[in-house]
LOLUM-990634 format. One record per residue (C-alpha): residue number from 0; x, y, z. Coordinates in Angstrom, 1 decimal, always signed. Layout:
N
PT seq      x      y      z
PT NUM      X      Y      Z
...
This chain:
256
PT seq      x      y      z
PT   0 +238.2  +59.8   +8.2
PT   1 +241.4  +58.7   +6.4
PT   2 +242.9  +60.9   +3.8
PT   3 +242.2  +59.6   +0.3
PT   4 +245.4  +59.5   -1.6
PT   5 +245.8  +59.9   -5.3
PT   6 +247.0  +57.0   -7.4
PT   7 +249.5  +57.0  -10.2
PT   8 +247.8  +56.3  -13.6
PT   9 +249.0  +53.0  -15.0
PT  10 +251.9  +52.6  -17.3
PT  11 +250.5  +49.3  -18.5
PT  12 +249.1  +48.9  -22.0
PT  13 +247.2  +45.7  -21.7
PT  14 +244.4  +45.4  -24.4
PT  15 +246.0  +48.1  -26.5
PT  16 +247.1  +47.7  -30.1
PT  17 +250.3  +49.5  -31.3
PT  18 +251.8  +50.2  -34.7
PT  19 +255.5  +50.7  -34.7
PT  20 +257.0  +51.8  -38.0
PT  21 +260.8  +51.5  -38.6
PT  22 +260.6  +48.6  -36.2
PT  23 +263.2  +46.2  -37.6
PT  24 +266.2  +47.8  -35.8
PT  25 +267.4  +50.6  -33.6
PT  26 +265.0  +52.9  -31.8
PT  27 +262.0  +51.5  -33.6
PT  28 +262.8  +48.0  -32.4
PT  29 +263.4  +49.3  -28.9
PT  30 +260.1  +51.1  -29.0
PT  31 +258.3  +47.9  -30.1
PT  32 +259.9  +45.9  -27.3
PT  33 +258.9  +48.6  -24.7
PT  34 +255.3  +48.5  -25.8
PT  35 +255.1  +44.8  -25.8
PT  36 +256.7  +44.6  -22.4
PT  37 +253.9  +46.9  -21.1
PT  38 +251.3  +44.5  -22.5
PT  39 +250.4  +46.0  -25.9
PT  40 +249.9  +43.8  -29.0
PT  41 +252.4  +45.3  -31.4
PT  42 +252.4  +45.4  -35.2
PT  43 +256.0  +45.8  -36.4
PT  44 +256.3  +47.6  -39.7
PT  45 +259.3  +48.3  -41.9
PT  46 +260.5  +48.0  -45.5
PT  47 +262.7  +45.0  -45.0
PT  48 +260.8  +41.7  -44.7
PT  49 +263.9  +39.7  -43.7
PT  50 +264.7  +41.9  -40.7
PT  51 +261.0  +42.0  -39.7
PT  52 +260.8  +38.3  -39.8
PT  53 +263.9  +38.0  -37.6
PT  54 +262.4  +40.5  -35.1
PT  55 +259.0  +38.8  -35.0
PT  56 +260.7  +35.5  -34.2
PT  57 +262.6  +37.1  -31.3
PT  58 +259.4  +38.7  -30.0
PT  59 +257.5  +35.4  -30.0
PT  60 +260.3  +33.6  -28.3
PT  61 +259.9  +36.2  -25.5
PT  62 +256.1  +35.5  -25.4
PT  63 +255.2  +38.9  -26.8
PT  64 +252.0  +39.4  -28.9
PT  65 +253.3  +40.7  -32.2
PT  66 +252.6  +40.8  -35.9
PT  67 +254.5  +42.2  -38.9
PT  68 +253.6  +44.1  -42.0
PT  69 +255.8  +45.5  -44.8
PT  70 +255.2  +49.2  -45.1
PT  71 +257.1  +52.1  -46.8
PT  72 +255.9  +55.5  -45.5
PT  73 +257.2  +57.2  -48.7
PT  74 +254.3  +55.4  -50.5
PT  75 +251.4  +57.4  -49.0
PT  76 +248.6  +55.6  -50.8
PT  77 +249.8  +52.2  -49.8
PT  78 +250.4  +53.3  -46.3
PT  79 +246.9  +54.6  -45.9
PT  80 +245.4  +51.4  -47.3
PT  81 +247.5  +49.2  -45.0
PT  82 +246.7  +51.2  -41.9
PT  83 +243.0  +51.3  -42.7
PT  84 +242.8  +47.6  -43.2
PT  85 +245.0  +46.6  -40.3
PT  86 +243.8  +49.1  -37.7
PT  87 +242.6  +50.9  -35.8
PT  88 +245.7  +51.2  -33.6
PT  89 +245.5  +52.8  -30.1
PT  90 +249.2  +53.7  -30.3
PT  91 +251.5  +54.8  -33.1
PT  92 +255.3  +55.1  -32.9
PT  93 +256.8  +56.3  -36.1
PT  94 +260.6  +55.7  -36.1
PT  95 +261.0  +55.6  -39.9
PT  96 +263.6  +58.1  -40.9
PT  97 +266.3  +59.0  -43.5
PT  98 +269.4  +61.1  -43.1
PT  99 +271.7  +62.3  -45.9
PT 100 +274.1  +64.6  -44.1
PT 101 +276.4  +67.1  -45.8
PT 102 +277.2  +70.8  -46.0
PT 103 +274.1  +72.9  -46.9
PT 104 +276.0  +74.5  -49.8
PT 105 +276.3  +71.1  -51.4
PT 106 +272.7  +69.9  -50.9
PT 107 +271.4  +68.1  -53.9
PT 108 +267.7  +68.4  -54.8
PT 109 +267.3  +64.7  -55.1
PT 110 +268.7  +64.2  -51.5
PT 111 +266.5  +66.9  -50.2
PT 112 +263.4  +65.3  -51.8
PT 113 +264.3  +61.9  -50.5
PT 114 +264.7  +63.0  -46.9
PT 115 +261.5  +65.1  -47.0
PT 116 +259.6  +62.3  -48.5
PT 117 +260.1  +60.0  -45.5
PT 118 +260.8  +62.3  -42.5
PT 119 +258.1  +64.9  -43.2
PT 120 +255.6  +63.8  -45.9
PT 121 +255.7  +60.1  -44.8
PT 122 +255.4  +61.0  -41.1
PT 123 +252.5  +63.4  -41.8
PT 124 +250.3  +61.1  -43.7
PT 125 +251.1  +58.1  -41.5
PT 126 +250.1  +60.0  -38.4
PT 127 +246.9  +61.2  -40.2
PT 128 +246.1  +57.6  -41.4
PT 129 +246.2  +56.2  -37.8
PT 130 +244.2  +59.2  -36.5
PT 131 +241.5  +58.7  -39.2
PT 132 +241.1  +55.1  -38.0
PT 133 +240.7  +56.1  -34.4
PT 134 +238.3  +58.9  -35.2
PT 135 +236.1  +56.5  -37.3
PT 136 +236.1  +53.9  -34.5
PT 137 +235.4  +56.5  -31.8
PT 138 +238.6  +55.5  -29.9
PT 139 +241.3  +57.6  -28.2
PT 140 +244.9  +57.1  -28.9
PT 141 +248.5  +58.2  -28.5
PT 142 +250.5  +59.1  -31.6
PT 143 +254.2  +59.4  -31.3
PT 144 +256.7  +60.5  -33.9
PT 145 +260.4  +59.9  -33.2
PT 146 +261.8  +63.3  -33.9
PT 147 +265.3  +64.5  -32.8
PT 148 +267.1  +67.1  -30.7
PT 149 +267.8  +68.6  -34.2
PT 150 +264.2  +69.6  -34.2
PT 151 +265.1  +72.3  -31.7
PT 152 +268.7  +73.3  -32.7
PT 153 +270.9  +73.3  -35.7
PT 154 +273.8  +71.0  -36.4
PT 155 +276.8  +70.6  -38.6
PT 156 +275.9  +69.1  -42.0
PT 157 +272.3  +68.7  -40.9
PT 158 +270.4  +71.5  -42.6
PT 159 +268.0  +69.2  -44.5
PT 160 +267.5  +66.7  -41.6
PT 161 +267.0  +69.5  -39.1
PT 162 +264.5  +71.2  -41.4
PT 163 +262.4  +68.1  -41.6
PT 164 +262.4  +67.5  -37.9
PT 165 +261.5  +71.1  -37.1
PT 166 +258.6  +70.6  -39.5
PT 167 +257.5  +67.4  -37.6
PT 168 +257.3  +69.5  -34.4
PT 169 +255.0  +71.9  -36.3
PT 170 +252.5  +69.5  -37.5
PT 171 +252.5  +67.7  -34.2
PT 172 +251.3  +70.8  -32.4
PT 173 +248.6  +71.5  -35.0
PT 174 +247.3  +67.9  -35.1
PT 175 +247.3  +67.8  -31.3
PT 176 +245.0  +70.9  -31.3
PT 177 +242.7  +69.4  -33.9
PT 178 +242.4  +65.9  -32.5
PT 179 +242.3  +66.6  -28.8
PT 180 +238.5  +66.6  -28.9
PT 181 +238.6  +62.9  -29.9
PT 182 +240.9  +61.9  -27.1
PT 183 +243.9  +61.6  -29.5
PT 184 +247.2  +62.8  -28.2
PT 185 +250.1  +63.7  -30.6
PT 186 +253.6  +64.1  -29.3
PT 187 +257.2  +63.7  -30.4
PT 188 +260.3  +62.1  -28.7
PT 189 +263.5  +64.0  -29.5
PT 190 +266.6  +61.8  -28.8
PT 191 +270.2  +62.9  -28.9
PT 192 +272.6  +60.8  -30.9
PT 193 +271.7  +57.2  -30.2
PT 194 +274.1  +54.3  -31.0
PT 195 +272.4  +52.1  -33.6
PT 196 +273.6  +50.3  -36.7
PT 197 +272.5  +53.4  -38.8
PT 198 +274.5  +55.9  -36.8
PT 199 +277.8  +54.0  -36.8
PT 200 +279.2  +56.1  -39.6
PT 201 +278.8  +59.2  -37.4
PT 202 +280.5  +57.6  -34.5
PT 203 +283.4  +56.6  -36.6
PT 204 +284.3  +60.3  -37.1
PT 205 +286.4  +61.5  -34.1
PT 206 +285.6  +65.1  -34.7
PT 207 +281.9  +64.4  -34.6
PT 208 +282.2  +62.3  -31.4
PT 209 +284.0  +65.2  -29.7
PT 210 +281.3  +67.6  -30.8
PT 211 +278.7  +65.2  -29.3
PT 212 +280.5  +64.8  -26.1
PT 213 +280.9  +68.5  -25.7
PT 214 +277.1  +69.0  -26.1
PT 215 +275.7  +66.0  -24.1
PT 216 +275.8  +67.1  -20.5
PT 217 +275.2  +63.6  -19.1
PT 218 +278.7  +62.7  -20.5
PT 219 +277.8  +59.6  -22.6
PT 220 +276.3  +58.7  -25.9
PT 221 +272.7  +57.6  -25.9
PT 222 +271.5  +54.0  -26.1
PT 223 +268.3  +52.6  -27.5
PT 224 +267.2  +51.8  -23.9
PT 225 +267.3  +55.5  -23.0
PT 226 +264.3  +56.0  -25.4
PT 227 +262.2  +53.0  -24.4
PT 228 +260.8  +54.4  -21.1
PT 229 +259.8  +57.6  -22.9
PT 230 +257.8  +55.6  -25.4
PT 231 +256.0  +53.6  -22.8
PT 232 +255.2  +56.8  -20.8
PT 233 +253.8  +58.8  -23.7
PT 234 +251.7  +55.8  -24.9
PT 235 +250.2  +55.2  -21.4
PT 236 +247.5  +56.8  -19.3
PT 237 +250.2  +58.3  -17.1
PT 238 +250.7  +60.8  -19.9
PT 239 +247.0  +61.5  -20.3
PT 240 +247.4  +65.3  -20.2
PT 241 +250.4  +65.5  -22.5
PT 242 +249.8  +66.4  -26.1
PT 243 +251.4  +68.7  -28.7
PT 244 +254.7  +68.6  -27.0
PT 245 +258.2  +67.2  -27.4
PT 246 +259.9  +64.9  -24.9
PT 247 +263.6  +65.5  -25.2
PT 248 +265.8  +62.6  -24.4
PT 249 +269.0  +64.5  -25.2
PT 250 +271.2  +64.4  -22.2
PT 251 +271.0  +68.1  -21.8
PT 252 +272.0  +69.0  -25.3
PT 253 +269.3  +71.6  -25.9
PT 254 +269.5  +73.0  -22.4
PT 255 +272.4  +75.2  -23.2
């Protein structure tokens, strides 16, 4: 009798619906493309309608199934209403984020509140909203928050940002424990510095670039494409036993 060999679970996402928040540029846009390439129907969400419309046009030119909605995660009530009426979504990728970097001794309360409102409060209630829809529909799902390597280490001028990302790791673990019984997985992806339009200010500082290159063991700055495979993997059945954890796409930054 021939040996029965195991088969790798599929990385395909055909028949799945995905919500990608912060999808008009950078990592969020890359995540949306990755999910669409794998066969998911993707709803792109962001605050900027102009950028969203441009992205949707590009998606449809490629033959991807995609829709767009305006959504601001800082507005919890509106976010919950939109997710409830548009879902349920099998997959969530939350790439909405805000950074106001500066020395901790100079942190202004208004900057602290603004960053917490999006990176922590917004992420928490968005994740909960998608989970509520899945639980009500009796469906499993994969919920992914784009976190950061700064969720596991500290960084120059990044006390507030790092605090919010550490907090995201905390609620991810707790939500994963609570919702595992419903087949809902909750994870984070923790990239290193990724070159996007929003990070160009950091890359224009030679001292910061040297700091990055000393820390990233791969020896190069991250690109959006470096995160896309991680998104597809965590969203797919291939990651069916992975929940409550962080996938670090950091080039070895946090290894030392």
